[in-house]
CHARMM internal coordinates of N, CA and C (Angstrom, degrees):
IC EDIT
DIST 1 N 1 CA 1.4478
DIST 1 CA 1 C 1.5231
ANGL 1 N 1 CA 1 C 108.33
DIST 1 C 2 N 1.3058
ANGL 1 CA 1 C 2 N 117.05
DIHE 1 N 1 CA 1 C 2 N 133.38
DIST 2 N 2 CA 1.4597
ANGL 1 C 2 N 2 CA 120.52
DIHE 1 CA 1 C 2 N 2 CA 178.86
DIST 2 CA 2 C 1.5178
ANGL 2 N 2 CA 2 C 110.53
DIHE 1 C 2 N 2 CA 2 C -67.26
DIST 2 C 3 N 1.3360
ANGL 2 CA 2 C 3 N 115.64
DIHE 2 N 2 CA 2 C 3 N 152.65
DIST 3 N 3 CA 1.4587
ANGL 2 C 3 N 3 CA 121.92
DIHE 2 CA 2 C 3 N 3 CA -178.01
DIST 3 CA 3 C 1.5309
ANGL 3 N 3 CA 3 C 111.25
DIHE 2 C 3 N 3 CA 3 C -55.49
DIST 3 C 4 N 1.3195
ANGL 3 CA 3 C 4 N 117.57
DIHE 3 N 3 CA 3 C 4 N -42.99
DIST 4 N 4 CA 1.4494
ANGL 3 C 4 N 4 CA 121.87
DIHE 3 CA 3 C 4 N 4 CA -179.32
DIST 4 CA 4 C 1.5301
ANGL 4 N 4 CA 4 C 111.05
DIHE 3 C 4 N 4 CA 4 C -62.53
DIST 4 C 5 N 1.3190
ANGL 4 CA 4 C 5 N 117.30
DIHE 4 N 4 CA 4 C 5 N -43.87
DIST 5 N 5 CA 1.4533
ANGL 4 C 5 N 5 CA 121.27
DIHE 4 CA 4 C 5 N 5 CA 179.77
DIST 5 CA 5 C 1.5253
ANGL 5 N 5 CA 5 C 111.42
DIHE 4 C 5 N 5 CA 5 C -67.03
DIST 5 C 6 N 1.3325
ANGL 5 CA 5 C 6 N 117.12
DIHE 5 N 5 CA 5 C 6 N -36.63
DIST 6 N 6 CA 1.4517
ANGL 5 C 6 N 6 CA 121.84
DIHE 5 CA 5 C 6 N 6 CA 178.70
DIST 6 CA 6 C 1.5218
ANGL 6 N 6 CA 6 C 110.04
DIHE 5 C 6 N 6 CA 6 C -63.36
DIST 6 C 7 N 1.3270
ANGL 6 CA 6 C 7 N 116.54
DIHE 6 N 6 CA 6 C 7 N -46.50
DIST 7 N 7 CA 1.4629
ANGL 6 C 7 N 7 CA 120.53
DIHE 6 CA 6 C 7 N 7 CA 179.31
DIST 7 CA 7 C 1.5303
ANGL 7 N 7 CA 7 C 110.43
DIHE 6 C 7 N 7 CA 7 C -64.61
DIST 7 C 8 N 1.3162
ANGL 7 CA 7 C 8 N 117.80
DIHE 7 N 7 CA 7 C 8 N -39.34
DIST 8 N 8 CA 1.4634
ANGL 7 C 8 N 8 CA 121.66
DIHE 7 CA 7 C 8 N 8 CA 178.65
DIST 8 CA 8 C 1.5300
ANGL 8 N 8 CA 8 C 110.18
DIHE 7 C 8 N 8 CA 8 C -63.58
DIST 8 C 9 N 1.3229
ANGL 8 CA 8 C 9 N 117.10
DIHE 8 N 8 CA 8 C 9 N -41.57
DIST 9 N 9 CA 1.4621
ANGL 8 C 9 N 9 CA 121.26
DIHE 8 CA 8 C 9 N 9 CA 178.67
DIST 9 CA 9 C 1.5301
ANGL 9 N 9 CA 9 C 110.51
DIHE 8 C 9 N 9 CA 9 C -64.35
DIST 9 C 10 N 1.3280
ANGL 9 CA 9 C 10 N 116.82
DIHE 9 N 9 CA 9 C 10 N -42.10
DIST 10 N 10 CA 1.4583
ANGL 9 C 10 N 10 CA 119.75
DIHE 9 CA 9 C 10 N 10 CA 178.89
DIST 10 CA 10 C 1.5199
ANGL 10 N 10 CA 10 C 111.77
DIHE 9 C 10 N 10 CA 10 C -67.89
DIST 10 C 11 N 1.3317
ANGL 10 CA 10 C 11 N 118.20
DIHE 10 N 10 CA 10 C 11 N -32.73
DIST 11 N 11 CA 1.4617
ANGL 10 C 11 N 11 CA 121.01
DIHE 10 CA 10 C 11 N 11 CA 177.67
DIST 11 CA 11 C 1.5216
ANGL 11 N 11 CA 11 C 111.21
DIHE 10 C 11 N 11 CA 11 C -59.41
DIST 11 C 12 N 1.3186
ANGL 11 CA 11 C 12 N 117.23
DIHE 11 N 11 CA 11 C 12 N -29.91
DIST 12 N 12 CA 1.4589
ANGL 11 C 12 N 12 CA 120.11
DIHE 11 CA 11 C 12 N 12 CA 179.46
DIST 12 CA 12 C 1.5296
ANGL 12 N 12 CA 12 C 111.85
DIHE 11 C 12 N 12 CA 12 C -70.30
DIST 12 C 13 N 1.3369
ANGL 12 CA 12 C 13 N 117.68
DIHE 12 N 12 CA 12 C 13 N -11.81
DIST 13 N 13 CA 1.4690
ANGL 12 C 13 N 13 CA 121.94
DIHE 12 CA 12 C 13 N 13 CA 179.18
DIST 13 CA 13 C 1.5246
ANGL 13 N 13 CA 13 C 112.91
DIHE 12 C 13 N 13 CA 13 C -92.14
DIST 13 C 14 N 1.3372
ANGL 13 CA 13 C 14 N 118.28
DIHE 13 N 13 CA 13 C 14 N -3.75
DIST 14 N 14 CA 1.4645
ANGL 13 C 14 N 14 CA 120.58
DIHE 13 CA 13 C 14 N 14 CA 179.87
DIST 14 CA 14 C 1.5233
ANGL 14 N 14 CA 14 C 108.89
DIHE 13 C 14 N 14 CA 14 C -58.90
DIST 14 C 15 N 1.3307
ANGL 14 CA 14 C 15 N 115.30
DIHE 14 N 14 CA 14 C 15 N 128.40
DIST 15 N 15 CA 1.4568
ANGL 14 C 15 N 15 CA 121.86
DIHE 14 CA 14 C 15 N 15 CA -178.65
DIST 15 CA 15 C 1.5206
ANGL 15 N 15 CA 15 C 113.80
DIHE 14 C 15 N 15 CA 15 C 95.00
DIST 15 C 16 N 1.3302
ANGL 15 CA 15 C 16 N 117.27
DIHE 15 N 15 CA 15 C 16 N -7.59
DIST 16 N 16 CA 1.4636
ANGL 15 C 16 N 16 CA 121.42
DIHE 15 CA 15 C 16 N 16 CA 179.24
DIST 16 CA 16 C 1.5224
ANGL 16 N 16 CA 16 C 110.26
DIHE 15 C 16 N 16 CA 16 C -101.04
DIST 16 C 17 N 1.3351
ANGL 16 CA 16 C 17 N 115.79
DIHE 16 N 16 CA 16 C 17 N 151.10
DIST 17 N 17 CA 1.4616
ANGL 16 C 17 N 17 CA 121.59
DIHE 16 CA 16 C 17 N 17 CA 174.07
DIST 17 CA 17 C 1.5240
ANGL 17 N 17 CA 17 C 108.71
DIHE 16 C 17 N 17 CA 17 C -82.46
DIST 17 C 18 N 1.3324
ANGL 17 CA 17 C 18 N 115.04
DIHE 17 N 17 CA 17 C 18 N 135.05
DIST 18 N 18 CA 1.4597
ANGL 17 C 18 N 18 CA 121.04
DIHE 17 CA 17 C 18 N 18 CA -179.88
DIST 18 CA 18 C 1.5254
ANGL 18 N 18 CA 18 C 109.46
DIHE 17 C 18 N 18 CA 18 C -135.17
DIST 18 C 19 N 1.3095
ANGL 18 CA 18 C 19 N 115.66
DIHE 18 N 18 CA 18 C 19 N 166.91
DIST 19 N 19 CA 1.4642
ANGL 18 C 19 N 19 CA 122.97
DIHE 18 CA 18 C 19 N 19 CA 171.58
DIST 19 CA 19 C 1.5193
ANGL 19 N 19 CA 19 C 107.37
DIHE 18 C 19 N 19 CA 19 C -123.86
DIST 19 C 20 N 1.3277
ANGL 19 CA 19 C 20 N 115.82
DIHE 19 N 19 CA 19 C 20 N 133.84
DIST 20 N 20 CA 1.4625
ANGL 19 C 20 N 20 CA 122.40
DIHE 19 CA 19 C 20 N 20 CA 178.65
DIST 20 CA 20 C 1.5233
ANGL 20 N 20 CA 20 C 107.35
DIHE 19 C 20 N 20 CA 20 C -123.23
DIST 20 C 21 N 1.3152
ANGL 20 CA 20 C 21 N 117.14
DIHE 20 N 20 CA 20 C 21 N 133.17
DIST 21 N 21 CA 1.4641
ANGL 20 C 21 N 21 CA 121.91
DIHE 20 CA 20 C 21 N 21 CA 175.86
DIST 21 CA 21 C 1.5234
ANGL 21 N 21 CA 21 C 107.61
DIHE 20 C 21 N 21 CA 21 C -103.92
DIST 21 C 22 N 1.3346
ANGL 21 CA 21 C 22 N 116.18
DIHE 21 N 21 CA 21 C 22 N 120.52
DIST 22 N 22 CA 1.4645
ANGL 21 C 22 N 22 CA 120.92
DIHE 21 CA 21 C 22 N 22 CA -179.05
DIST 22 CA 22 C 1.5241
ANGL 22 N 22 CA 22 C 110.52
DIHE 21 C 22 N 22 CA 22 C -83.58
DIST 22 C 23 N 1.3235
ANGL 22 CA 22 C 23 N 116.17
DIHE 22 N 22 CA 22 C 23 N 174.14
DIST 23 N 23 CA 1.4606
ANGL 22 C 23 N 23 CA 122.23
DIHE 22 CA 22 C 23 N 23 CA -178.12
DIST 23 CA 23 C 1.5302
ANGL 23 N 23 CA 23 C 113.09
DIHE 22 C 23 N 23 CA 23 C -56.68
DIST 23 C 24 N 1.3386
ANGL 23 CA 23 C 24 N 116.60
DIHE 23 N 23 CA 23 C 24 N -33.14
DIST 24 N 24 CA 1.4667
ANGL 23 C 24 N 24 CA 119.47
DIHE 23 CA 23 C 24 N 24 CA -179.25
DIST 24 CA 24 C 1.5293
ANGL 24 N 24 CA 24 C 112.35
DIHE 23 C 24 N 24 CA 24 C -88.53
DIST 24 C 25 N 1.3374
ANGL 24 CA 24 C 25 N 116.83
DIHE 24 N 24 CA 24 C 25 N 16.70
DIST 25 N 25 CA 1.4700
ANGL 24 C 25 N 25 CA 124.67
DIHE 24 CA 24 C 25 N 25 CA 176.24
DIST 25 CA 25 C 1.5255
ANGL 25 N 25 CA 25 C 113.86
DIHE 24 C 25 N 25 CA 25 C 71.46
DIST 25 C 26 N 1.3547
ANGL 25 CA 25 C 26 N 117.61
DIHE 25 N 25 CA 25 C 26 N 14.78
DIST 26 N 26 CA 1.4502
ANGL 25 C 26 N 26 CA 121.70
DIHE 25 CA 25 C 26 N 26 CA 175.12
DIST 26 CA 26 C 1.5238
ANGL 26 N 26 CA 26 C 109.01
DIHE 25 C 26 N 26 CA 26 C -79.29
DIST 26 C 27 N 1.3381
ANGL 26 CA 26 C 27 N 116.23
DIHE 26 N 26 CA 26 C 27 N 134.87
DIST 27 N 27 CA 1.4593
ANGL 26 C 27 N 27 CA 120.92
DIHE 26 CA 26 C 27 N 27 CA 178.83
DIST 27 CA 27 C 1.5255
ANGL 27 N 27 CA 27 C 108.40
DIHE 26 C 27 N 27 CA 27 C -96.57
DIST 27 C 28 N 1.3245
ANGL 27 CA 27 C 28 N 116.22
DIHE 27 N 27 CA 27 C 28 N 127.16
DIST 28 N 28 CA 1.4599
ANGL 27 C 28 N 28 CA 123.09
DIHE 27 CA 27 C 28 N 28 CA 178.47
DIST 28 CA 28 C 1.5254
ANGL 28 N 28 CA 28 C 107.49
DIHE 27 C 28 N 28 CA 28 C -112.56
DIST 28 C 29 N 1.3317
ANGL 28 CA 28 C 29 N 116.26
DIHE 28 N 28 CA 28 C 29 N 118.18
DIST 29 N 29 CA 1.4595
ANGL 28 C 29 N 29 CA 122.13
DIHE 28 CA 28 C 29 N 29 CA 178.65
DIST 29 CA 29 C 1.5188
ANGL 29 N 29 CA 29 C 108.76
DIHE 28 C 29 N 29 CA 29 C -107.62
DIST 29 C 30 N 1.3206
ANGL 29 CA 29 C 30 N 116.89
DIHE 29 N 29 CA 29 C 30 N 139.18
DIST 30 N 30 CA 1.4486
ANGL 29 C 30 N 30 CA 119.67
DIHE 29 CA 29 C 30 N 30 CA 176.37
DIST 30 CA 30 C 1.5140
ANGL 30 N 30 CA 30 C 112.71
DIHE 29 C 30 N 30 CA 30 C 173.03
DIST 30 C 31 N 1.3263
ANGL 30 CA 30 C 31 N 114.54
DIHE 30 N 30 CA 30 C 31 N 177.55
DIST 31 N 31 CA 1.4538
ANGL 30 C 31 N 31 CA 121.43
DIHE 30 CA 30 C 31 N 31 CA -179.77
DIST 31 CA 31 C 1.5252
ANGL 31 N 31 CA 31 C 109.64
DIHE 30 C 31 N 31 CA 31 C -93.32
DIST 31 C 32 N 1.3279
ANGL 31 CA 31 C 32 N 116.11
DIHE 31 N 31 CA 31 C 32 N 135.39
DIST 32 N 32 CA 1.4621
ANGL 31 C 32 N 32 CA 120.90
DIHE 31 CA 31 C 32 N 32 CA 178.18
DIST 32 CA 32 C 1.5275
ANGL 32 N 32 CA 32 C 108.51
DIHE 31 C 32 N 32 CA 32 C -72.35
DIST 32 C 33 N 1.3372
ANGL 32 CA 32 C 33 N 116.30
DIHE 32 N 32 CA 32 C 33 N 121.48
DIST 33 N 33 CA 1.4538
ANGL 32 C 33 N 33 CA 121.70
DIHE 32 CA 32 C 33 N 33 CA 178.94
DIST 33 CA 33 C 1.5196
ANGL 33 N 33 CA 33 C 112.42
DIHE 32 C 33 N 33 CA 33 C -99.70
DIST 33 C 34 N 1.3500
ANGL 33 CA 33 C 34 N 116.01
DIHE 33 N 33 CA 33 C 34 N -35.74
DIST 34 N 34 CA 1.4604
ANGL 33 C 34 N 34 CA 119.63
DIHE 33 CA 33 C 34 N 34 CA -176.70
DIST 34 CA 34 C 1.5217
ANGL 34 N 34 CA 34 C 109.15
DIHE 33 C 34 N 34 CA 34 C -160.17
DIST 34 C 35 N 1.3262
ANGL 34 CA 34 C 35 N 115.56
DIHE 34 N 34 CA 34 C 35 N 156.57
DIST 35 N 35 CA 1.4642
ANGL 34 C 35 N 35 CA 122.00
DIHE 34 CA 34 C 35 N 35 CA 178.08
DIST 35 CA 35 C 1.5170
ANGL 35 N 35 CA 35 C 107.75
DIHE 34 C 35 N 35 CA 35 C -131.18
DIST 35 C 36 N 1.3065
ANGL 35 CA 35 C 36 N 116.16
DIHE 35 N 35 CA 35 C 36 N 125.14
DIST 36 N 36 CA 1.4689
ANGL 35 C 36 N 36 CA 122.49
DIHE 35 CA 35 C 36 N 36 CA 176.32
DIST 36 CA 36 C 1.5201
ANGL 36 N 36 CA 36 C 108.37
DIHE 35 C 36 N 36 CA 36 C -113.44
DIST 36 C 37 N 1.3138
ANGL 36 CA 36 C 37 N 116.79
DIHE 36 N 36 CA 36 C 37 N 175.76
DIST 37 N 37 CA 1.4649
ANGL 36 C 37 N 37 CA 119.70
DIHE 36 CA 36 C 37 N 37 CA -176.69
DIST 37 CA 37 C 1.5296
ANGL 37 N 37 CA 37 C 112.43
DIHE 36 C 37 N 37 CA 37 C -67.47
DIST 37 C 38 N 1.3487
ANGL 37 CA 37 C 38 N 117.68
DIHE 37 N 37 CA 37 C 38 N -23.97
DIST 38 N 38 CA 1.4655
ANGL 37 C 38 N 38 CA 119.48
DIHE 37 CA 37 C 38 N 38 CA -176.80
DIST 38 CA 38 C 1.5315
ANGL 38 N 38 CA 38 C 114.61
DIHE 37 C 38 N 38 CA 38 C -127.37
DIST 38 C 39 N 1.3428
ANGL 38 CA 38 C 39 N 118.14
DIHE 38 N 38 CA 38 C 39 N 6.76
DIST 39 N 39 CA 1.4573
ANGL 38 C 39 N 39 CA 119.95
DIHE 38 CA 38 C 39 N 39 CA 175.74
DIST 39 CA 39 C 1.5278
ANGL 39 N 39 CA 39 C 110.96
DIHE 38 C 39 N 39 CA 39 C -161.68
DIST 39 C 40 N 1.3352
ANGL 39 CA 39 C 40 N 114.96
DIHE 39 N 39 CA 39 C 40 N 163.41
DIST 40 N 40 CA 1.4636
ANGL 39 C 40 N 40 CA 123.30
DIHE 39 CA 39 C 40 N 40 CA 177.96
DIST 40 CA 40 C 1.5180
ANGL 40 N 40 CA 40 C 107.24
DIHE 39 C 40 N 40 CA 40 C -119.09
DIST 40 C 41 N 1.3298
ANGL 40 CA 40 C 41 N 117.48
DIHE 40 N 40 CA 40 C 41 N 135.98
DIST 41 N 41 CA 1.4570
ANGL 40 C 41 N 41 CA 121.98
DIHE 40 CA 40 C 41 N 41 CA 177.60
DIST 41 CA 41 C 1.5210
ANGL 41 N 41 CA 41 C 108.12
DIHE 40 C 41 N 41 CA 41 C -102.12
DIST 41 C 42 N 1.3499
ANGL 41 CA 41 C 42 N 115.67
DIHE 41 N 41 CA 41 C 42 N 120.38
DIST 42 N 42 CA 1.4610
ANGL 41 C 42 N 42 CA 119.39
DIHE 41 CA 41 C 42 N 42 CA 175.60
DIST 42 CA 42 C 1.5165
ANGL 42 N 42 CA 42 C 109.21
DIHE 41 C 42 N 42 CA 42 C -123.68
DIST 42 C 43 N 1.3321
ANGL 42 CA 42 C 43 N 115.82
DIHE 42 N 42 CA 42 C 43 N 150.72
DIST 43 N 43 CA 1.4510
ANGL 42 C 43 N 43 CA 122.19
DIHE 42 CA 42 C 43 N 43 CA 174.46
DIST 43 CA 43 C 1.5157
ANGL 43 N 43 CA 43 C 106.60
DIHE 42 C 43 N 43 CA 43 C -97.21
DIST 43 C 44 N 1.3407
ANGL 43 CA 43 C 44 N 116.43
DIHE 43 N 43 CA 43 C 44 N 112.75
DIST 44 N 44 CA 1.4646
ANGL 43 C 44 N 44 CA 121.13
DIHE 43 CA 43 C 44 N 44 CA -178.40
DIST 44 CA 44 C 1.5080
ANGL 44 N 44 CA 44 C 111.69
DIHE 43 C 44 N 44 CA 44 C -67.31
DIST 44 C 45 N 1.3383
ANGL 44 CA 44 C 45 N 115.16
DIHE 44 N 44 CA 44 C 45 N 150.24
DIST 45 N 45 CA 1.4550
ANGL 44 C 45 N 45 CA 120.40
DIHE 44 CA 44 C 45 N 45 CA 173.48
DIST 45 CA 45 C 1.5099
ANGL 45 N 45 CA 45 C 108.35
DIHE 44 C 45 N 45 CA 45 C -73.24
DIST 45 C 46 N 1.3245
ANGL 45 CA 45 C 46 N 116.71
DIHE 45 N 45 CA 45 C 46 N 139.82
DIST 46 N 46 CA 1.4648
ANGL 45 C 46 N 46 CA 121.22
DIHE 45 CA 45 C 46 N 46 CA 177.83
DIST 46 CA 46 C 1.5099
ANGL 46 N 46 CA 46 C 109.96
DIHE 45 C 46 N 46 CA 46 C -76.75
DIST 46 C 47 N 1.3395
ANGL 46 CA 46 C 47 N 115.67
DIHE 46 N 46 CA 46 C 47 N 142.11
DIST 47 N 47 CA 1.4714
ANGL 46 C 47 N 47 CA 120.51
DIHE 46 CA 46 C 47 N 47 CA 178.31
DIST 47 CA 47 C 1.4979
ANGL 47 N 47 CA 47 C 109.43
DIHE 46 C 47 N 47 CA 47 C -129.56
END
COOR INIT
IC SEED 1 N 1 CA 1 C
IC BUILD
C-alpha cells in the first residue's frame, strides 16, 4: 500500500478506539486523535 493511501486509510479511524501492539508486545488502547505521515496520535485510556 502506498504511503498516501495508508495515511488516508488511517484518517478514516479518527474518533475510533483502536489497539496498537508495539515492538515490545505492549498493547496501547485509545482513541485516534490525529494521523501524520510518520506517526499516529492516540488518547490513551486512563487506568
